C-alpha positions, 0 to 999 in steps of 0.5 A: 500500500503506497503512502498516498493510498493510506490517507485516501483510504482513511479519509473515505472510512472517516466519511462513513463515521457520521452515518455509522454513529447515527445507526449505532443503536439499530446496528446493535439491535440487529446483531449484525452490520448492515449490508450496505455498510459491509459493501462500502467497507469491502469496496474500500478494501478494508477487508483485504487491508493486510493481504498481499498486494501481489494477490490482490490485497492492500498490504497496509502498514500497522499504523494504518490498521490502528487508525482505521480501527480506532476511527470506526470503533469511535463511530460504533464499537461493533463496527470497529471490532468487525472491521478489525477482525477482518482487516487484521485476519487478512494478514494470514493470506501472506502464509498461503501460496500466492495463487491460493490467496488470490483465489480467496481474494477474488470472491466478491463477498471476501471477508476472512475472520477466525479463531487462532486458538488451537481448539480443534483436532486435525488428522492428516489425510491424502491431500490435506486434513480432516478438521473437527472442533468447536471455536467460541468468539468467532467475531464477524463470522456472520459476514465472513466468506471463510474463517481461519481456525486453529487446531492441534495435529493428531494421529492415532489416539494422541497429538503429534508433537515437535522435537521439544515434545509440544503439540504441533499446531496448524491453522486452516482456512475453512469456507463458512458454508462448511461450518455450523454456527451456534447462536451463542453470542448473547452478551453484554457488549459488542453485540453486533459482532456476532461472535458466535461459536462455530463448529466443524465435524470431519471437514476436509481442508486441502493442504494448500489452505493450511499453515501455522502462525507459530514459528512459520515464516510467511513464504513471501517478502515484504516488511508486513510479513516480517512484522510479528504476526501476533503483535499485528493481530493485537494492535486492532484490539487496543485500537478498538478499545481506544476508539470506544473510549474516545466515543465515550469522552465525546459523549460526556463532553456533549452531555456535560455542556447540556445537562442541567444541575438539578435545582439550577446552577448551570450545567454539570460542566461546572461541577469540579468532579465532572471537570476532573473526570474529563481531564483524567479520561483525556489523559488516560486516552492520550497516554494510551494512544501515544504509547501504542502508536509510538511502539507500533511505529518503532517496531515498524521502523525496525522491520522496514530496516530489515532488522529483526524485532527483538523479544523485548520490542515484541513484549513492549508492543503487547504491553502497549496494546494491553495498556491501551485497552485498560486505559480506555476502559478506565476512561469510559468508567469515568465518563459513565459515572460522570453522566449520572443517572442519564448513563443508565438509560438505553437511549444514552450512548454511554451505557453502550460504550461502557458495555462494549469496552468491558467486552473488549478488555476480556479478549485474550490478546490483552489478558493479564497473562500477556502482561505477566509475560511481558513483565517477565521479558522486561525482568530478563527472565526466561520465558516462552516468547511464542505468544508474543 
């Protein structure tokens, strides 16, 4: 993706934000993104953002992913989340042979999502694998043309292990037509992401649509595919949370200037507690945004220089993502509380932002174990950096 193309894409995405914001409540009630919006995002290339340029993708840099997701999530959390899942997951096409990636991208309805966790079992067979499993949290599966699903290889009655005795994990690109989706996404927030459970039972997956995110180097050149894949996938989680946080801050600023203090005395913008909360929320969001953007930019510069990203850099990147999510949640809490009784009504965007951001913080990419792992790296302890 050229430096000229990225601003144009982001400008076009930003132009969709006002209508998305207007439709946010209806989108949540429907439990899915509108077809017209999906069409606009697909036309702009959002769903092929990180796919190889040679195969028909945009091969966009990580900062473009951050900005795109942040801005869409600021308009609506579920829209930003689905766009994040699709855009970031398209990086996995870099692990496939180019003709296979091009075939997937050629589908007019192309949108790839997935669950990387190895919750399935795959048995090698002639020409490929037989895949069985059930994966929760399959965000955007209701819109997807295919899902990337993680599984452990099995033979006989047990798992296939590597030279270190660890189970061998691979990932499989499965058309959604061959999946069973279970309507399990009855949740507090991000309700329109459709993050249902999906299931396969003895589905054949050709070997050409199988790869591993753990240790396998993508079979193609390009800085994007030298960037740590789990770091890239995690960036969007932090960006979405920060976008939701910004939306909450936008709303409390608007509300504070209009809501009257009971019994007279002007608006709640004059209350010291509200002023302090807005200032603290701004500091939390600004700090989270700056740390994440700066850390992503540093890692990207390293990759562009053809230097390997160190384990410490990878740890700092994941730490910046976790900090972004937690800072965003803290900022939303401040905005929600400052809104007083207004915040609890279904008509208030603050209650939706509150629910959405607290679902985002539960994602495994920003869990406490990731923070602990990063801390181990910073302390110089011996850790398994595979998940970084």
